[in-house]
matplotlib code that plots the C-alpha trace (Angstrom):
import matplotlib.pyplot as plt

x = [0.0, 2.9, 4.5, 1.3, 1.0, 4.7, 4.2, 1.1, 3.0, 6.1, 6.9, 9.0, 7.5, 7.8, 10.7, 10.6, 11.3, 8.3, 6.1, 7.3, 6.7, 3.2, 2.4, 3.6, 1.5, -1.5, -1.0, -0.7, -3.8, -5.8, -4.6, -5.6, -9.0, -9.6, -8.7, -11.1, -13.9, -13.4, -13.2, -16.3, -18.2, -17.3, -18.3, -21.6, -22.3, -21.5, -23.7, -26.6, -26.3, -26.3, -29.2, -31.2, -30.4, -31.6, -34.8, -35.6, -35.0, -37.1, -40.0, -39.9, -39.9, -42.8, -44.8, -44.2, -44.2, -42.7, -42.1, -38.6, -39.0, -41.1, -39.8, -40.5, -39.8, -39.2, -40.3, -39.0, -39.9, -37.3, -37.0, -36.7, -39.7, -42.2, -41.3, -43.7, -43.0, -44.9, -45.0, -44.1, -43.5, -40.2, -39.9, -36.6, -33.5, -30.4, -28.3, -31.1, -33.7, -36.3, -40.0, -42.1, -45.8, -47.6, -48.4, -52.0, -53.1]
y = [0.0, 2.4, 1.6, 2.7, 5.9, 6.7, 6.2, 8.5, 11.3, 10.9, 13.8, 11.6, 11.2, 8.5, 8.2, 8.9, 5.2, 4.1, 6.6, 5.4, 1.8, 2.5, 4.5, 1.6, -0.9, 1.4, 1.8, -2.0, -2.5, 0.0, -1.6, -5.1, -3.8, -2.1, -5.2, -7.3, -4.8, -4.7, -8.5, -9.1, -6.5, -8.4, -11.7, -10.3, -8.8, -12.1, -14.1, -11.6, -11.9, -15.8, -15.8, -13.4, -15.6, -18.7, -17.1, -15.9, -19.5, -21.0, -18.5, -19.2, -23.0, -22.8, -20.5, -22.7, -19.7, -20.9, -24.5, -24.9, -28.5, -31.7, -35.1, -38.4, -39.2, -42.9, -44.2, -47.5, -49.4, -50.5, -54.0, -52.5, -54.6, -52.0, -49.0, -46.2, -43.4, -40.2, -37.3, -34.1, -30.4, -29.2, -25.7, -23.9, -23.3, -25.4, -25.3, -23.9, -25.3, -27.3, -28.0, -30.7, -30.9, -33.8, -32.9, -32.6, -34.9]
z = [0.0, 0.8, -2.5, -4.4, -2.3, -3.0, -6.7, -6.8, -5.0, -7.1, -9.5, -11.7, -15.2, -17.8, -20.1, -23.8, -24.5, -22.4, -24.2, -27.7, -26.8, -25.5, -28.7, -30.9, -28.9, -29.2, -32.9, -33.5, -31.4, -33.4, -36.7, -35.6, -34.4, -37.7, -39.6, -37.5, -38.1, -41.9, -42.1, -40.0, -42.1, -45.3, -43.9, -42.7, -46.2, -47.9, -45.5, -45.9, -49.7, -49.5, -47.2, -49.4, -52.5, -50.6, -49.4, -53.0, -54.3, -51.5, -52.1, -55.9, -55.3, -52.8, -55.0, -58.0, -60.2, -63.5, -64.5, -65.9, -67.1, -66.9, -66.1, -64.4, -60.8, -60.0, -56.7, -55.5, -52.3, -49.9, -51.4, -54.9, -56.1, -57.3, -59.4, -60.1, -62.7, -62.0, -64.5, -62.7, -63.4, -62.0, -60.6, -60.1, -62.1, -62.5, -59.4, -57.3, -55.0, -56.8, -56.2, -57.9, -58.7, -60.3, -63.9, -64.8, -67.6]

ax = plt.figure().add_subplot(projection="3d")
ax.plot(x, y, z, "-o")
ax.set_aspect("equal")
plt.show()
């Protein structure tokens, strides 16, 4: 306790070296913080764009807005005995989420 009181009453200042070292450490800390903020902002923007794209594809697939193709879906039971081909309309573009609806005859 006496040591702390003595330090507080002391008129002796810090040396130039101590000041320069503290300024360098402060500068490096600020640079690292700025880099972290920029990186996290970029990651957030990319994830927001991916989420928006996914939600748009999901909405289009659920709404079944425009059929991009027709095709057959083959259903097979667990033993592989029965096969059923069903004519379906396919909604969604290549590489996107897809939705299927049984074609009307």
